[in-house]
Structure formats: structure tokens, C-alpha cells
C-alpha positions in Angstrom: 135.0 35.2 31.3 134.0 38.8 30.4 135.0 42.0 32.0 132.1 42.3 34.3 132.7 38.8 35.8 136.3 39.7 36.4 135.3 42.9 38.2 132.8 41.1 40.3 135.4 38.4 41.2 138.0 41.0 42.1 135.5 43.0 44.2 134.4 39.7 46.0 138.0 38.8 46.7 138.7 42.3 48.1 135.6 42.1 50.3 136.6 38.6 51.6 140.1 40.0 52.3 138.8 43.0 54.3 136.5 40.7 56.3 139.3 38.3 57.2 141.7 41.1 58.4 141.7 41.8 62.1 140.0 45.1 63.0 142.1 47.9 64.5 141.0 48.5 68.0 141.9 52.2 68.2 144.4 54.4 70.0 142.7 54.2 73.4 142.5 50.4 73.3 146.2 50.2 72.2 147.2 52.5 75.0 145.2 50.5 77.6 146.8 47.2 76.5 150.3 48.8 76.6 149.7 50.2 80.1 148.4 46.8 81.2 151.5 45.0 79.8 153.7 47.5 81.7 151.8 46.9 85.0 152.2 43.1 84.5 155.9 43.4 83.8 156.3 45.6 86.9 154.7 43.0 89.1 156.7 40.2 87.6 159.9 42.2 88.3 158.7 42.7 91.9 158.1 39.0 92.3 161.6 38.2 90.9 163.2 40.8 93.1 161.3 39.4 96.1 162.5 35.9 95.4 166.1 37.1 95.0 165.9 39.1 98.3 164.5 36.1 100.1 167.2 33.7 98.8 170.0 36.1 99.6 169.2 36.2 103.3 
């Protein structure tokens, strides 16, 4: 194996690695998903509190 073949193999491996990595969505998408999770957790808390209030009557 000569030097050029090694360089090509390393470059090919790096390209394969970059393709297999998940792409970063960006700041806006991250913020939207964080806000969505907060809203879901809020509604879950409301449901739990509602069940607790109904059972304590």
C-alpha cells in the first residue's frame, strides 16, 4: 500500500463517518423541540393534578 492509497482510504473513511453522523438541526429547531417538550410536560402535570384532585374528593 503506497501513500496515495492510504490517503484515499483515510479520506473515504472520513467521508463515510461524516455521512453516518446525524445532522444538526439548528438553533431554531432545537428551541422548538424544547418548547414542545415543556408544553407536553405541562399538560402531563395538569392531568396528574386533575386525577389527584378527583381522587381526593
